[in-house]
PQR file with spaces between the fields and no chain letter, atoms N, CA, C, O and H, PARSE charges and radii, in Angstrom:
ATOM       1  N    MET     1       0.677   -1.314   -0.679 -0.4000 1.5000
ATOM       2  CA   MET     1       0.197    0.169    0.038 -0.0000 2.0000
ATOM       3  C    MET     1       0.743    0.767    0.346  0.5500 1.7000
ATOM       4  O    MET     1       1.503    0.461    1.264 -0.5500 1.4000
ATOM       5  N    LYS     2       0.747    2.692   -0.478 -0.4000 1.5000
ATOM       6  CA   LYS     2       1.138    3.490   -0.891 -0.0000 2.0000
ATOM       7  C    LYS     2       0.934    3.961    0.018  0.5500 1.7000
ATOM       8  O    LYS     2      -0.129    3.761    0.606 -0.5500 1.4000
ATOM       9  H    LYS     2       0.130    2.940   -1.224  0.4000 1.0000
ATOM      10  N    SER     3       2.355    5.183    0.721 -0.4000 1.5000
ATOM      11  CA   SER     3       2.211    5.336    2.309 -0.0000 2.0000
ATOM      12  C    SER     3       1.161    6.922    2.088  0.5500 1.7000
ATOM      13  O    SER     3       1.048    7.378    0.950 -0.5500 1.4000
ATOM      14  H    SER     3       3.219    5.346    0.243  0.4000 1.0000
ATOM      15  N    PRO     4       0.618    7.473    3.025 -0.5600 1.5000
ATOM      16  CA   PRO     4       0.493    8.566    2.563  0.2800 2.0000
ATOM      17  C    PRO     4       1.147    9.573    3.425  0.5500 1.7000
ATOM      18  O    PRO     4       0.842    9.446    4.611 -0.5500 1.4000
ATOM      19  N    CYS     5       2.369   11.020    3.024 -0.4000 1.5000
ATOM      20  CA   CYS     5       2.950   11.005    2.869 -0.0000 2.0000
ATOM      21  C    CYS     5       2.641   12.155    1.864  0.5500 1.7000
ATOM      22  O    CYS     5       1.920   11.996    0.879 -0.5500 1.4000
ATOM      23  H    CYS     5       2.616   11.124    2.061  0.4000 1.0000
ATOM      24  N    VAL     6       2.915   12.684    2.015 -0.4000 1.5000
ATOM      25  CA   VAL     6       3.001   13.901    1.084 -0.0000 2.0000
ATOM      26  C    VAL     6       4.162   15.011    1.102  0.5500 1.7000
ATOM      27  O    VAL     6       3.890   16.193    0.891 -0.5500 1.4000
ATOM      28  H    VAL     6       3.500   12.814    2.816  0.4000 1.0000
ATOM      29  N    ARG     7       5.743   14.483    1.420 -0.4000 1.5000
ATOM      30  CA   ARG     7       6.125   15.400    1.558 -0.0000 2.0000
ATOM      31  C    ARG     7       6.437   16.395    2.536  0.5500 1.7000
ATOM      32  O    ARG     7       7.658   16.545    2.594 -0.5500 1.4000
ATOM      33  H    ARG     7       5.964   13.523    1.592  0.4000 1.0000
ATOM      34  N    ILE     8       5.670   17.302    3.507 -0.4000 1.5000
ATOM      35  CA   ILE     8       5.487   18.448    4.066 -0.0000 2.0000
ATOM      36  C    ILE     8       5.600   17.649    5.636  0.5500 1.7000
ATOM      37  O    ILE     8       4.821   17.702    6.588 -0.5500 1.4000
ATOM      38  H    ILE     8       4.678   17.180    3.460  0.4000 1.0000
ATOM      39  N    CYS     9       6.412   17.182    5.534 -0.4000 1.5000
ATOM      40  CA   CYS     9       6.945   16.531    7.158 -0.0000 2.0000
ATOM      41  C    CYS     9       7.484   17.353    8.048  0.5500 1.7000
ATOM      42  O    CYS     9       8.684   17.463    8.296 -0.5500 1.4000
ATOM      43  H    CYS     9       7.045   17.139    4.761  0.4000 1.0000
ATOM      44  N    THR    10       5.982   18.336    8.866 -0.4000 1.5000
ATOM      45  CA   THR    10       6.254   19.035    9.766 -0.0000 2.0000
ATOM      46  C    THR    10       5.220   19.098   11.091  0.5500 1.7000
ATOM      47  O    THR    10       3.996   19.223   11.069 -0.5500 1.4000
ATOM      48  H    THR    10       5.007   18.247    8.664  0.4000 1.0000
ATOM      49  N    MET    11       6.011   18.983   12.120 -0.4000 1.5000
ATOM      50  CA   MET    11       4.598   18.646   13.274 -0.0000 2.0000
ATOM      51  C    MET    11       4.291   19.549   13.092  0.5500 1.7000
ATOM      52  O    MET    11       4.522   20.457   12.293 -0.5500 1.4000
ATOM      53  H    MET    11       7.005   18.881   12.138  0.4000 1.0000
ATOM      54  N    ASP    12       3.470   19.281   14.189 -0.4000 1.5000
ATOM      55  CA   ASP    12       2.228   20.602   13.892 -0.0000 2.0000
ATOM      56  C    ASP    12       2.029   20.323   16.095  0.5500 1.7000
ATOM      57  O    ASP    12       1.174   19.522   16.475 -0.5500 1.4000
ATOM      58  H    ASP    12       3.283   18.544   14.838  0.4000 1.0000
ATOM      59  N    PRO    13       2.778   20.970   17.007 -0.5600 1.5000
ATOM      60  CA   PRO    13       2.352   20.738   18.230  0.2800 2.0000
ATOM      61  C    PRO    13       1.433   20.760   19.129  0.5500 1.7000
ATOM      62  O    PRO    13       1.368   19.907   20.014 -0.5500 1.4000
ATOM      63  N    ASP    14       0.815   21.497   19.040 -0.4000 1.5000
ATOM      64  CA   ASP    14      -0.359   21.305   19.108 -0.0000 2.0000
ATOM      65  C    ASP    14      -1.041   20.022   18.850  0.5500 1.7000
ATOM      66  O    ASP    14      -1.058   19.293   19.842 -0.5500 1.4000
ATOM      67  H    ASP    14       0.868   22.190   18.322  0.4000 1.0000
ATOM      68  N    PHE    15      -1.292   19.809   18.384 -0.4000 1.5000
ATOM      69  CA   PHE    15      -2.061   18.524   17.954 -0.0000 2.0000
ATOM      70  C    PHE    15      -1.366   17.191   17.730  0.5500 1.7000
ATOM      71  O    PHE    15      -1.846   16.064   17.849 -0.5500 1.4000
ATOM      72  H    PHE    15      -1.278   20.401   17.578  0.4000 1.0000
ATOM      73  N    GLY    16       0.136   17.631   17.305 -0.4000 1.5000
ATOM      74  CA   GLY    16       0.690   15.967   17.629 -0.0000 2.0000
ATOM      75  C    GLY    16       0.456   15.732   16.122  0.5500 1.7000
ATOM      76  O    GLY    16      -0.071   14.649   16.374 -0.5500 1.4000
ATOM      77  H    GLY    16       0.526   18.547   17.209  0.4000 1.0000
ATOM      78  N    LEU    17       0.386   15.794   14.794 -0.4000 1.5000
ATOM      79  CA   LEU    17      -0.387   15.310   13.400 -0.0000 2.0000
ATOM      80  C    LEU    17       1.481   16.409   12.446  0.5500 1.7000
ATOM      81  O    LEU    17       2.369   17.261   12.480 -0.5500 1.4000
ATOM      82  H    LEU    17       0.814   16.674   14.590  0.4000 1.0000
ATOM      83  N    CYS    18       0.726   15.239   11.761 -0.4000 1.5000
ATOM      84  CA   CYS    18       1.225   15.897   10.461 -0.0000 2.0000
ATOM      85  C    CYS    18       1.361   16.576    9.752  0.5500 1.7000
ATOM      86  O    CYS    18       1.015   16.012    8.714 -0.5500 1.4000
ATOM      87  H    CYS    18       0.005   14.546   11.733  0.4000 1.0000
ATOM      88  N    GLU    19       1.843   18.094    9.405 -0.4000 1.5000
ATOM      89  CA   GLU    19       0.488   19.012    8.208 -0.0000 2.0000
ATOM      90  C    GLU    19       0.325   18.770    7.576  0.5500 1.7000
ATOM      91  O    GLU    19      -0.322   19.571    6.903 -0.5500 1.4000
ATOM      92  H    GLU    19       2.124   18.552   10.249  0.4000 1.0000
ATOM      93  N    GLY    20       0.769   16.881    6.645 -0.4000 1.5000
ATOM      94  CA   GLY    20       1.636   17.085    5.724 -0.0000 2.0000
ATOM      95  C    GLY    20       0.130   15.672    5.686  0.5500 1.7000
ATOM      96  O    GLY    20      -0.999   15.960    5.291 -0.5500 1.4000
ATOM      97  H    GLY    20       1.295   16.230    7.193  0.4000 1.0000
ATOM      98  N    CYS    21       0.448   14.527    6.086 -0.4000 1.5000
ATOM      99  CA   CYS    21      -0.187   14.205    6.317 -0.0000 2.0000
ATOM     100  C    CYS    21      -1.230   13.330    7.037  0.5500 1.7000
ATOM     101  O    CYS    21      -1.985   12.419    6.699 -0.5500 1.4000
ATOM     102  H    CYS    21       1.365   14.293    6.407  0.4000 1.0000
ATOM     103  N    GLY    22      -0.862   14.204    8.530 -0.4000 1.5000
ATOM     104  CA   GLY    22      -2.160   14.451    8.922 -0.0000 2.0000
ATOM     105  C    GLY    22      -1.642   13.013   10.374  0.5500 1.7000
ATOM     106  O    GLY    22      -2.387   12.808   11.333 -0.5500 1.4000
ATOM     107  H    GLY    22      -0.248   14.945    8.804  0.4000 1.0000
ATOM     108  N    ARG    23      -0.058   12.103   10.138 -0.4000 1.5000
ATOM     109  CA   ARG    23       0.027   10.738   10.765 -0.0000 2.0000
ATOM     110  C    ARG    23       0.711   11.650   12.215  0.5500 1.7000
ATOM     111  O    ARG    23       1.446   12.628   12.081 -0.5500 1.4000
ATOM     112  H    ARG    23       0.547   12.270    9.360  0.4000 1.0000
ATOM     113  N    THR    24       0.277   11.071   13.583 -0.4000 1.5000
ATOM     114  CA   THR    24       1.671   11.309   14.429 -0.0000 2.0000
ATOM     115  C    THR    24       2.366   10.785   13.919  0.5500 1.7000
ATOM     116  O    THR    24       2.221   10.452   12.743 -0.5500 1.4000
ATOM     117  H    THR    24      -0.320   10.277   13.692  0.4000 1.0000
ATOM     118  N    LEU    25       3.616   10.459   14.794 -0.4000 1.5000
ATOM     119  CA   LEU    25       5.111   10.424   14.840 -0.0000 2.0000
ATOM     120  C    LEU    25       4.912    8.689   15.121  0.5500 1.7000
ATOM     121  O    LEU    25       5.161    7.755   14.359 -0.5500 1.4000
ATOM     122  H    LEU    25       3.734   10.730   15.750  0.4000 1.0000
ATOM     123  N    GLU    26       4.428    8.682   16.360 -0.4000 1.5000
ATOM     124  CA   GLU    26       3.876    6.962   16.357 -0.0000 2.0000
ATOM     125  C    GLU    26       4.068    6.797   14.799  0.5500 1.7000
ATOM     126  O    GLU    26       5.063    6.617   14.096 -0.5500 1.4000
ATOM     127  H    GLU    26       4.226    9.441   16.980  0.4000 1.0000
ATOM     128  N    GLU    27       2.774    6.924   14.550 -0.4000 1.5000
ATOM     129  CA   GLU    27       1.733    6.349   13.029 -0.0000 2.0000
ATOM     130  C    GLU    27       3.377    6.319   12.477  0.5500 1.7000
ATOM     131  O    GLU    27       3.906    5.208   12.430 -0.5500 1.4000
ATOM     132  H    GLU    27       1.966    7.070   15.121  0.4000 1.0000
ATOM     133  N    ILE    28       4.122    7.429   12.094 -0.4000 1.5000
ATOM     134  CA   ILE    28       4.492    7.863   10.988 -0.0000 2.0000
ATOM     135  C    ILE    28       5.680    6.959   11.177  0.5500 1.7000
ATOM     136  O    ILE    28       6.381    6.761   10.185 -0.5500 1.4000
ATOM     137  H    ILE    28       3.693    8.331   12.133  0.4000 1.0000
ATOM     138  N    ALA    29       5.991    6.403   12.276 -0.4000 1.5000
ATOM     139  CA   ALA    29       7.203    5.349   13.103 -0.0000 2.0000
ATOM     140  C    ALA    29       7.044    4.261   12.581  0.5500 1.7000
ATOM     141  O    ALA    29       8.024    3.746   12.043 -0.5500 1.4000
ATOM     142  H    ALA    29       5.421    6.563   13.082  0.4000 1.0000
ATOM     143  N    GLY    30       5.124    3.220   12.570 -0.4000 1.5000
ATOM     144  CA   GLY    30       5.140    2.253   12.097 -0.0000 2.0000
ATOM     145  C    GLY    30       3.986    2.164   11.520  0.5500 1.7000
ATOM     146  O    GLY    30       2.845    1.792   11.796 -0.5500 1.4000
ATOM     147  H    GLY    30       4.327    3.638   13.007  0.4000 1.0000
ATOM     148  N    TRP    31       4.671    2.679   10.491 -0.4000 1.5000
ATOM     149  CA   TRP    31       3.683    2.059    9.108 -0.0000 2.0000
ATOM     150  C    TRP    31       4.352    1.561    8.251  0.5500 1.7000
ATOM     151  O    TRP    31       4.199    1.553    7.030 -0.5500 1.4000
ATOM     152  H    TRP    31       5.598    2.981   10.268  0.4000 1.0000
ATOM     153  N    MET    32       5.490    0.920    9.193 -0.4000 1.5000
ATOM     154  CA   MET    32       6.092   -0.668    8.007 -0.0000 2.0000
ATOM     155  C    MET    32       6.256   -1.577    9.131  0.5500 1.7000
ATOM     156  O    MET    32       7.243   -2.113    9.635 -0.5500 1.4000
ATOM     157  H    MET    32       5.615    0.926   10.185  0.4000 1.0000
ATOM     158  N    ARG    33       5.412   -1.592    9.299 -0.4000 1.5000
ATOM     159  CA   ARG    33       5.787   -3.225   10.251 -0.0000 2.0000
ATOM     160  C    ARG    33       4.059   -2.981   10.479  0.5500 1.7000
ATOM     161  O    ARG    33       3.540   -3.930   11.067 -0.5500 1.4000
ATOM     162  H    ARG    33       4.610   -1.157    8.889  0.4000 1.0000
ATOM     163  N    MET    34       3.309   -2.098   10.183 -0.4000 1.5000
ATOM     164  CA   MET    34       1.692   -2.354   10.133 -0.0000 2.0000
ATOM     165  C    MET    34       1.045   -2.988    8.661  0.5500 1.7000
ATOM     166  O    MET    34       1.237   -2.746    7.470 -0.5500 1.4000
ATOM     167  H    MET    34       3.731   -1.327    9.705  0.4000 1.0000
ATOM     168  N    SER    35       0.150   -3.960    9.450 -0.4000 1.5000
ATOM     169  CA   SER    35      -0.998   -4.592    8.271 -0.0000 2.0000
ATOM     170  C    SER    35      -0.823   -4.254    7.491  0.5500 1.7000
ATOM     171  O    SER    35       0.209   -3.689    7.127 -0.5500 1.4000
ATOM     172  H    SER    35      -0.006   -4.157   10.418  0.4000 1.0000
ATOM     173  N    ASP    36      -1.977   -4.510    6.788 -0.4000 1.5000
ATOM     174  CA   ASP    36      -2.005   -4.276    5.397 -0.0000 2.0000
ATOM     175  C    ASP    36      -3.774   -3.171    5.923  0.5500 1.7000
ATOM     176  O    ASP    36      -3.894   -1.958    6.090 -0.5500 1.4000
ATOM     177  H    ASP    36      -2.815   -4.969    7.084  0.4000 1.0000
ATOM     178  N    ALA    37      -4.423   -3.869    5.988 -0.4000 1.5000
ATOM     179  CA   ALA    37      -5.434   -4.121    6.870 -0.0000 2.0000
ATOM     180  C    ALA    37      -5.279   -2.516    7.704  0.5500 1.7000
ATOM     181  O    ALA    37      -5.732   -1.430    7.342 -0.5500 1.4000
ATOM     182  H    ALA    37      -4.325   -4.855    5.852  0.4000 1.0000
ATOM     183  N    GLU    38      -4.300   -2.930    9.183 -0.4000 1.5000
ATOM     184  CA   GLU    38      -4.417   -1.351    9.768 -0.0000 2.0000
ATOM     185  C    GLU    38      -3.678   -0.235    9.138  0.5500 1.7000
ATOM     186  O    GLU    38      -3.437    0.848    9.672 -0.5500 1.4000
ATOM     187  H    GLU    38      -3.932   -3.812    9.478  0.4000 1.0000
ATOM     188  N    ARG    39      -3.248   -0.720    7.602 -0.4000 1.5000
ATOM     189  CA   ARG    39      -2.640    0.288    7.410 -0.0000 2.0000
ATOM     190  C    ARG    39      -4.254    1.595    6.284  0.5500 1.7000
ATOM     191  O    ARG    39      -4.590    2.764    6.471 -0.5500 1.4000
ATOM     192  H    ARG    39      -3.445   -1.600    7.168  0.4000 1.0000
ATOM     193  N    GLN    40      -4.434    1.206    5.907 -0.4000 1.5000
ATOM     194  CA   GLN    40      -6.954    0.734    5.685 -0.0000 2.0000
ATOM     195  C    GLN    40      -7.431    1.981    6.109  0.5500 1.7000
ATOM     196  O    GLN    40      -7.784    3.124    5.819 -0.5500 1.4000
ATOM     197  H    GLN    40      -4.160    0.256    5.755  0.4000 1.0000
ATOM     198  N    ALA    41      -7.171    0.780    7.295 -0.4000 1.5000
ATOM     199  CA   ALA    41      -8.003    2.145    8.843 -0.0000 2.0000
ATOM     200  C    ALA    41      -7.902    3.258    9.128  0.5500 1.7000
ATOM     201  O    ALA    41      -8.828    4.016    9.417 -0.5500 1.4000
ATOM     202  H    ALA    41      -6.884   -0.149    7.531  0.4000 1.0000
ATOM     203  N    LEU    42      -5.976    3.674    9.052 -0.4000 1.5000
ATOM     204  CA   LEU    42      -5.383    4.450    9.612 -0.0000 2.0000
ATOM     205  C    LEU    42      -5.555    5.320    8.252  0.5500 1.7000
ATOM     206  O    LEU    42      -5.703    6.501    8.565 -0.5500 1.4000
ATOM     207  H    LEU    42      -5.223    3.059    8.817  0.4000 1.0000
ATOM     208  N    MET    43      -5.588    5.108    6.699 -0.4000 1.5000
ATOM     209  CA   MET    43      -5.535    6.435    5.518 -0.0000 2.0000
ATOM     210  C    MET    43      -7.004    6.257    5.828  0.5500 1.7000
ATOM     211  O    MET    43      -7.058    6.590    7.012 -0.5500 1.4000
ATOM     212  H    MET    43      -5.468    4.148    6.445  0.4000 1.0000
ATOM     213  N    ALA    44      -8.318    5.900    5.423 -0.4000 1.5000
ATOM     214  CA   ALA    44      -9.213    5.746    5.474 -0.0000 2.0000
ATOM     215  C    ALA    44      -9.539    7.131    6.944  0.5500 1.7000
ATOM     216  O    ALA    44     -10.631    7.620    6.654 -0.5500 1.4000
ATOM     217  H    ALA    44      -8.274    5.629    4.462  0.4000 1.0000
ATOM     218  N    VAL    45      -9.224    7.536    7.712 -0.4000 1.5000
ATOM     219  CA   VAL    45      -9.825    8.566    8.976 -0.0000 2.0000
ATOM     220  C    VAL    45      -8.463    9.498    8.135  0.5500 1.7000
ATOM     221  O    VAL    45      -8.948   10.555    7.733 -0.5500 1.4000
ATOM     222  H    VAL    45      -8.337    7.138    7.947  0.4000 1.0000
ATOM     223  N    LEU    46      -7.046    9.407    7.796 -0.4000 1.5000
ATOM     224  CA   LEU    46      -6.755   10.398    7.953 -0.0000 2.0000
ATOM     225  C    LEU    46      -7.096   11.603    7.294  0.5500 1.7000
ATOM     226  O    LEU    46      -6.376   12.494    7.745 -0.5500 1.4000
ATOM     227  H    LEU    46      -6.652    8.547    8.122  0.4000 1.0000
ATOM     228  N    ALA    47      -8.208   12.221    6.053 -0.4000 1.5000
ATOM     229  CA   ALA    47      -9.115   12.777    5.718 -0.0000 2.0000
ATOM     230  C    ALA    47      -9.252   13.650    6.781  0.5500 1.7000
ATOM     231  O    ALA    47      -8.680   14.616    7.286 -0.5500 1.4000
ATOM     232  H    ALA    47      -8.793   11.497    5.687  0.4000 1.0000
ATOM     233  N    GLU    48     -10.402   12.822    6.959 -0.4000 1.5000
ATOM     234  CA   GLU    48     -10.987   13.886    8.576 -0.0000 2.0000
ATOM     235  C    GLU    48     -10.560   13.588   10.074  0.5500 1.7000
ATOM     236  O    GLU    48     -11.316   13.484   11.040 -0.5500 1.4000
ATOM     237  H    GLU    48     -10.866   12.037    6.548  0.4000 1.0000
ATOM     238  N    ARG    49      -9.664   13.515   10.059 -0.4000 1.5000
ATOM     239  CA   ARG    49      -8.642   13.866   11.015 -0.0000 2.0000
ATOM     240  C    ARG    49      -8.383   15.704   10.170  0.5500 1.7000
ATOM     241  O    ARG    49      -8.843   16.769   10.580 -0.5500 1.4000
ATOM     242  H    ARG    49      -9.050   13.599    9.274  0.4000 1.0000
ATOM     243  N    LEU    50      -7.657   15.501    9.148 -0.4000 1.5000
ATOM     244  CA   LEU    50      -6.604   16.720    8.720 -0.0000 2.0000
ATOM     245  C    LEU    50      -8.475   17.855    8.829  0.5500 1.7000
ATOM     246  O    LEU    50      -8.349   18.966    9.344 -0.5500 1.4000
ATOM     247  H    LEU    50      -7.283   14.635    8.815  0.4000 1.0000
ATOM     248  N    ALA    51      -9.318   17.623    8.551 -0.4000 1.5000
ATOM     249  CA   ALA    51     -10.539   18.429    8.125 -0.0000 2.0000
ATOM     250  C    ALA    51     -10.726   18.955    9.208  0.5500 1.7000
ATOM     251  O    ALA    51     -11.239   20.073    9.249 -0.5500 1.4000
ATOM     252  H    ALA    51      -9.421   16.721    8.132  0.4000 1.0000
ATOM     253  N    ALA    52     -10.249   18.083   10.706 -0.4000 1.5000
ATOM     254  CA   ALA    52     -11.321   18.808   11.567 -0.0000 2.0000
ATOM     255  C    ALA    52     -10.246   19.505   12.319  0.5500 1.7000
ATOM     256  O    ALA    52     -10.459   20.710   12.456 -0.5500 1.4000
ATOM     257  H    ALA    52      -9.833   17.175   10.673  0.4000 1.0000
ATOM     258  N    LYS    53      -8.823   18.925   12.993 -0.4000 1.5000
ATOM     259  CA   LYS    53      -7.782   19.944   13.067 -0.0000 2.0000
ATOM     260  C    LYS    53      -8.002   21.277   12.143  0.5500 1.7000
ATOM     261  O    LYS    53      -8.225   22.175   12.955 -0.5500 1.4000
ATOM     262  H    LYS    53      -8.650   17.947   12.881  0.4000 1.0000
ATOM     263  N    ARG    54      -8.043   21.820   10.830 -0.4000 1.5000
ATOM     264  CA   ARG    54      -8.067   22.749    9.978 -0.0000 2.0000
ATOM     265  C    ARG    54      -9.430   23.315   11.160  0.5500 1.7000
ATOM     266  O    ARG    54      -9.304   23.988   12.182 -0.5500 1.4000
ATOM     267  H    ARG    54      -7.863   21.091   10.170  0.4000 1.0000
ATOM     268  N    GLU    55     -10.947   22.619   10.408 -0.4000 1.5000
ATOM     269  CA   GLU    55     -11.919   23.617   11.834 -0.0000 2.0000
ATOM     270  C    GLU    55     -11.222   23.709   13.617  0.5500 1.7000
ATOM     271  O    GLU    55     -11.849   24.424   14.398 -0.5500 1.4000
ATOM     272  H    GLU    55     -11.049   22.072    9.577  0.4000 1.0000
ATOM     273  N    ALA    56     -10.517   23.296   13.907 -0.4000 1.5000
ATOM     274  CA   ALA    56     -10.251   24.213   15.948 -0.0000 2.0000
ATOM     275  C    ALA    56      -9.486   24.335   15.049  0.5500 1.7000
ATOM     276  O    ALA    56     -10.027   23.416   14.435 -0.5500 1.4000
ATOM     277  H    ALA    56     -10.008   22.715   13.272  0.4000 1.0000
ATOM     278  N    GLU    57      -8.275   24.796   14.030 -0.4000 1.5000
ATOM     279  CA   GLU    57      -7.215   25.924   14.449 -0.0000 2.0000
ATOM     280  C    GLU    57      -8.311   26.870   13.951  0.5500 1.7000
ATOM     281  O    GLU    57      -8.632   27.598   14.890 -0.5500 1.4000
ATOM     282  H    GLU    57      -7.835   25.543   14.529  0.4000 1.0000
ATOM     283  N    LEU    58      -9.109   27.186   12.696 -0.4000 1.5000
ATOM     284  CA   LEU    58      -9.701   28.028   12.586 -0.0000 2.0000
ATOM     285  C    LEU    58     -10.734   28.667   13.560  0.5500 1.7000
ATOM     286  O    LEU    58     -11.184   29.763   13.225 -0.5500 1.4000
ATOM     287  H    LEU    58      -8.849   26.595   11.933  0.4000 1.0000
ATOM     288  N    ARG    59     -11.139   28.144   14.659 -0.4000 1.5000
ATOM     289  CA   ARG    59     -11.806   28.444   15.775 -0.0000 2.0000
ATOM     290  C    ARG    59     -10.828   29.435   16.655  0.5500 1.7000
ATOM     291  O    ARG    59     -11.455   29.843   17.633 -0.5500 1.4000
ATOM     292  H    ARG    59     -10.774   27.254   14.931  0.4000 1.0000
ATOM     293  N    LEU    60      -9.536   29.928   16.608 -0.4000 1.5000
ATOM     294  CA   LEU    60      -8.640   29.916   17.085 -0.0000 2.0000
ATOM     295  C    LEU    60      -8.870   31.528   16.058  0.5500 1.7000
ATOM     296  O    LEU    60      -9.315   31.719   14.927 -0.5500 1.4000
ATOM     297  H    LEU    60      -9.027   29.597   15.813  0.4000 1.0000
ATOM     298  N    PRO    61      -8.083   32.845   17.574 -0.5600 1.5000
ATOM     299  CA   PRO    61      -8.413   33.749   17.351  0.2800 2.0000
ATOM     300  C    PRO    61      -7.509   34.261   16.878  0.5500 1.7000
ATOM     301  O    PRO    61      -6.378   33.838   17.117 -0.5500 1.4000
ATOM     302  N    PRO    62      -7.773   35.589   15.860 -0.5600 1.5000
ATOM     303  CA   PRO    62      -5.765   36.217   14.954  0.2800 2.0000
ATOM     304  C    PRO    62      -5.533   36.894   15.980  0.5500 1.7000
ATOM     305  O    PRO    62      -6.097   37.412   16.943 -0.5500 1.4000
ATOM     306  N    VAL    63      -3.680   36.624   15.106 -0.4000 1.5000
ATOM     307  CA   VAL    63      -3.254   37.363   16.222 -0.0000 2.0000
ATOM     308  C    VAL    63      -3.078   38.451   15.770  0.5500 1.7000
ATOM     309  O    VAL    63      -3.185   38.611   14.554 -0.5500 1.4000
ATOM     310  H    VAL    63      -3.222   36.203   14.323  0.4000 1.0000
ATOM     311  N    ARG    64      -2.705   39.690   16.753 -0.4000 1.5000
ATOM     312  CA   ARG    64      -2.728   40.822   16.345 -0.0000 2.0000
ATOM     313  C    ARG    64      -1.658   41.488   16.377  0.5500 1.7000
ATOM     314  O    ARG    64      -0.872   41.662   17.308 -0.5500 1.4000
ATOM     315  H    ARG    64      -2.619   39.560   17.740  0.4000 1.0000
ATOM     316  N    GLY    65      -1.638   42.090   14.682 -0.4000 1.5000
ATOM     317  CA   GLY    65      -0.401   42.249   14.172 -0.0000 2.0000
ATOM     318  C    GLY    65      -0.224   40.975   13.105  0.5500 1.7000
ATOM     319  O    GLY    65       0.905   40.960   12.614 -0.5500 1.4000
ATOM     320  H    GLY    65      -2.276   41.948   13.925  0.4000 1.0000
ATOM     321  N    ALA    66      -0.600   40.515   12.907 -0.4000 1.5000
ATOM     322  CA   ALA    66      -0.427   39.186   12.376 -0.0000 2.0000
ATOM     323  C    ALA    66      -0.458   39.782   11.671  0.5500 1.7000
ATOM     324  O    ALA    66      -0.707   40.982   11.788 -0.5500 1.4000
ATOM     325  H    ALA    66      -1.517   40.527   13.305  0.4000 1.0000
ATOM     326  N    PRO    67       0.007   38.653    9.678 -0.5600 1.5000
ATOM     327  CA   PRO    67      -0.377   39.241    8.616  0.2800 2.0000
ATOM     328  C    PRO    67      -2.585   38.395    8.646  0.5500 1.7000
ATOM     329  O    PRO    67      -3.170   38.079    9.682 -0.5500 1.4000
ATOM     330  N    ALA    68      -2.986   38.329    7.680 -0.4000 1.5000
ATOM     331  CA   ALA    68      -4.187   37.566    8.142 -0.0000 2.0000
ATOM     332  C    ALA    68      -4.602   36.271    7.032  0.5500 1.7000
ATOM     333  O    ALA    68      -4.310   35.784    5.940 -0.5500 1.4000
ATOM     334  H    ALA    68      -2.511   38.587    6.839  0.4000 1.0000
ATOM     335  N    GLY    69      -5.451   36.143    8.135 -0.4000 1.5000
ATOM     336  CA   GLY    69      -5.066   34.863    8.281 -0.0000 2.0000
ATOM     337  C    GLY    69      -4.233   33.558    9.297  0.5500 1.7000
ATOM     338  O    GLY    69      -4.436   32.359    9.484 -0.5500 1.4000
ATOM     339  H    GLY    69      -5.688   36.539    9.022  0.4000 1.0000
ATOM     340  N    TRP    70      -3.233   34.563    9.782 -0.4000 1.5000
ATOM     341  CA   TRP    70      -2.680   33.564   10.961 -0.0000 2.0000
ATOM     342  C    TRP    70      -3.837   33.536   12.989  0.5500 1.7000
ATOM     343  O    TRP    70      -4.483   34.455   13.491 -0.5500 1.4000
ATOM     344  H    TRP    70      -3.068   35.538    9.630  0.4000 1.0000
ATOM     345  N    ARG    71      -3.597   32.141   13.517 -0.4000 1.5000
ATOM     346  CA   ARG    71      -4.346   32.793   14.027 -0.0000 2.0000
ATOM     347  C    ARG    71      -3.238   32.534   15.352  0.5500 1.7000
ATOM     348  O    ARG    71      -2.097   32.114   15.159 -0.5500 1.4000
ATOM     349  H    ARG    71      -3.072   31.394   13.109  0.4000 1.0000
ATOM     350  N    SER    72      -3.739   32.834   16.601 -0.4000 1.5000
ATOM     351  CA   SER    72      -2.837   32.054   18.008 -0.0000 2.0000
ATOM     352  C    SER    72      -2.926   30.827   18.303  0.5500 1.7000
ATOM     353  O    SER    72      -3.802   30.028   17.970 -0.5500 1.4000
ATOM     354  H    SER    72      -4.666   33.175   16.758  0.4000 1.0000
ATOM     355  N    ARG    73      -1.982   30.666   18.957 -0.4000 1.5000
ATOM     356  CA   ARG    73      -2.288   28.373   19.573 -0.0000 2.0000
ATOM     357  C    ARG    73      -1.697   28.869   20.875  0.5500 1.7000
ATOM     358  O    ARG    73      -1.534   28.091   21.816 -0.5500 1.4000
ATOM     359  H    ARG    73      -1.271   31.315   19.227  0.4000 1.0000
């Protein structure tokens, strides 16, 4: 099975998720040891996980004096 990695490998410290693929460090490290069924189950939730993260970020208050779209954390 193809990896969900999209080469945007930056961890969000507030959410504990990779900004690119939405996996945790534990999931990234364990990917090669997962069964196909485990990988499929994880792949099935990544898009929803990233969408939920974006929604949560939108609810954060804007940062004073920061460029448009920046939010506090």
